[in-house]
C-alpha positions as CSV (number, residue, x, y, z in Angstrom):
1,M,108.6,113.9,103.2
2,C,105.5,112.7,104.9
3,V,107.4,109.0,105.6
4,N,110.4,111.0,107.3
5,I,108.2,113.0,109.5
6,C,106.4,109.9,110.6
7,V,109.8,108.2,111.5
8,C,112.1,110.8,113.2
9,K,111.7,111.9,116.4
10,C,110.7,115.4,116.4
11,K,109.7,118.0,118.9
12,Y,105.7,118.7,118.7
13,N,106.2,122.1,118.1
14,W,108.6,121.7,114.8
15,M,105.9,119.5,113.6
16,Y,103.4,121.7,114.2
17,R,104.8,124.7,112.9
18,S,105.7,122.6,109.7
19,V,102.2,121.8,109.1
20,C,101.2,125.8,109.7
21,K,103.8,126.4,106.9
22,C,102.5,123.9,104.4
23,V,99.2,125.1,105.3
24,N,100.4,128.9,104.2
25,V,101.2,128.0,100.8
26,N,97.7,128.8,99.6
27,N,98.7,131.5,97.3
28,V,101.5,130.0,95.4
29,C,98.7,126.8,94.8
30,L,96.0,129.5,93.6
31,E,98.5,131.0,91.3
32,A,99.6,127.6,89.9
33,A,96.0,126.6,89.7
34,S,95.2,129.9,87.9
35,G,97.8,129.1,85.3
36,Q,100.9,131.0,86.6
37,G,103.1,128.0,87.4
38,I,106.0,127.5,85.1
39,D,105.3,123.9,84.0
40,R,101.9,125.4,82.3
41,H,103.9,127.9,80.2
42,L,106.7,125.5,79.2
43,L,103.4,123.2,78.0
44,G,102.1,126.1,76.1
45,L,105.4,126.9,74.3
46,K,105.9,122.9,73.7
47,I,102.8,122.5,71.9
48,L,103.0,126.0,69.9
49,S,106.5,125.1,68.7
50,S,105.6,121.8,67.9
51,L,102.6,123.0,65.8
52,T,104.7,125.6,64.1
53,R,107.4,123.5,63.2
54,N,105.2,120.7,61.9
55,T,103.1,123.1,59.9
56,A,106.3,124.5,58.6
57,T,107.5,120.9,57.5
58,A,104.6,120.2,56.2
59,A,104.2,122.9,53.8
60,D,107.7,122.4,52.9
61,T,107.1,118.8,51.8
62,K,103.4,119.1,50.9
63,G,102.9,117.1,47.5
64,T,106.3,115.7,47.7
65,S,105.4,112.9,50.3
66,S,103.4,109.7,49.9
67,M,102.7,110.3,53.6
68,S,101.0,113.6,53.0
69,T,97.5,114.2,53.4
70,S,95.3,117.2,52.4
71,T,96.5,119.0,55.3
72,G,100.1,117.8,55.0
73,V,100.1,117.6,58.7
74,E,98.3,114.6,59.8
75,N,101.3,112.1,58.9
76,Q,104.2,113.8,59.6
77,P,106.7,113.0,62.2
78,A,106.4,115.2,65.2
79,V,109.1,117.8,65.4
80,T,110.3,119.5,68.7
81,H,112.3,122.2,69.5
82,P,115.9,121.1,71.2
83,L,115.0,122.8,74.1
84,F,112.2,120.2,75.0
85,Q,114.4,117.2,74.3
86,S,117.1,118.4,76.5
87,V,118.4,116.3,79.7
88,G,117.1,119.3,81.9
89,Y,113.7,119.6,80.3
90,M,113.6,115.8,80.6
91,K,114.5,115.9,84.4
92,S,112.0,118.8,84.9
93,T,108.9,117.0,83.5
94,S,109.9,113.6,85.2
95,F,108.6,113.8,88.9
96,L,108.4,110.6,90.9
97,L,105.6,112.5,92.8
98,S,103.4,114.4,90.7
99,T,100.4,116.0,92.7
100,S,97.7,118.1,92.0
101,N,94.8,119.8,93.8
102,I,91.4,120.0,92.2
103,G,90.3,122.4,94.2
104,S,86.7,122.5,96.1
105,T,84.6,121.1,93.4
106,S,82.4,117.9,93.3
107,V,84.4,117.1,89.8
108,W,86.7,113.9,90.7
109,G,89.3,112.0,88.7
110,G,92.7,111.0,88.9
111,F,95.9,111.0,86.4
112,A,98.8,108.8,85.6
113,P,102.4,109.6,87.0
114,S,104.6,111.5,84.9
115,C,107.2,108.9,85.0
116,S,107.4,105.2,85.1
117,N,108.6,104.5,88.3
118,G,106.6,107.4,89.9
119,Y,103.5,108.3,91.7
120,G,100.0,109.9,90.6
121,A,98.4,111.9,93.5
122,C,95.1,113.8,92.9
123,Y,93.6,115.2,96.2
124,N,90.8,117.5,97.4
125,I,90.7,119.4,100.6
126,G,87.2,119.3,102.1
127,T,86.2,120.8,105.6
128,S,86.9,117.9,107.8
129,T,88.4,115.6,105.0
130,I,91.1,115.0,102.4
131,T,90.0,112.4,99.3
132,F,93.0,111.2,97.2
133,S,93.4,109.3,94.1
134,L,96.4,107.5,93.9
135,T,98.1,106.1,90.4
136,A,101.2,103.7,90.0
137,F,101.9,101.8,86.9
138,N,101.4,98.0,87.7
139,Q,104.6,97.2,85.1
140,D,106.9,98.9,87.8
141,K,107.9,96.6,90.5
142,T,108.9,99.2,92.7
143,T,105.7,101.2,92.9
144,N,102.4,100.1,94.7
145,A,99.6,102.7,94.6
146,Y,97.8,100.9,97.4
147,E,101.2,100.4,99.6
148,F,101.6,104.3,99.1
149,G,98.2,104.9,100.1
150,Q,98.7,102.9,103.6
151,V,101.6,105.2,104.3
152,L,100.1,108.1,103.3
153,R,96.9,107.5,105.6
154,H,99.4,106.4,108.9
155,C,101.4,110.0,108.1
156,L,98.6,111.8,107.8
157,S,97.0,110.4,111.2
158,V,100.1,111.1,112.9
159,M,100.0,114.6,111.7
160,D,96.5,115.0,112.9
161,V,97.4,113.7,116.1
162,F,100.3,116.2,116.6
163,V,98.1,119.0,115.3
164,Q,95.4,118.4,117.9
165,Q,97.5,117.9,120.6
166,Q,99.4,121.3,119.7
167,Q,95.8,123.1,119.6
168,Q,95.0,121.8,122.9
169,Q,98.2,122.8,124.5
170,Q,97.6,126.5,123.1
171,Q,94.1,126.6,124.1
172,Q,95.3,125.5,127.7
173,E,98.2,128.0,127.9
174,V,95.3,130.7,126.7
175,L,93.0,129.5,129.8
176,N,96.3,129.6,132.1
177,S,97.0,133.1,130.9
178,H,93.1,134.0,131.4
179,E,93.2,132.6,135.2
180,S,96.5,134.2,136.2
181,L,95.4,137.6,135.1
182,I,92.2,137.1,136.7
183,S,94.0,135.9,140.2
184,S,96.2,139.1,140.0
185,K,93.1,141.5,139.6
186,L,91.6,139.9,142.6
């Protein structure tokens, strides 16, 4: 989306409203960060399903397989519920751009992309800066984390100029309305 914003010829007001809408998604971000995002629930179900199925498989085969160990699970092949092997689920977990906000913490890190031709973008929004950790797999020739970072930096700079211009314009409009109000009273 950012590249489209940078190259299209848009009205400043539209840009400013769009940026403001992005800032106002804070509640959704807080819900996701506190474990209310659907991906967290699906991951939990996938792990529980795998553990339950693997434990049941191990109990059925304990002592009958040369791969069994004392717990019966370590060398068993992973068994996954068909839901987590479906095309829909696979598509829902493969994002070309996988992002995460680490919140306001001094702990820093990053993560790998969710698919081989994608990007991982970990970010932290400070009071006057946004810090990013961008990743891509080197073996995929269509991705380049450095170039992505350069485009992201450019787009954020363009957005910053738009927002500053709109804020200045709004401040000037307020001053003008105050001046006209004062003039009318005199």
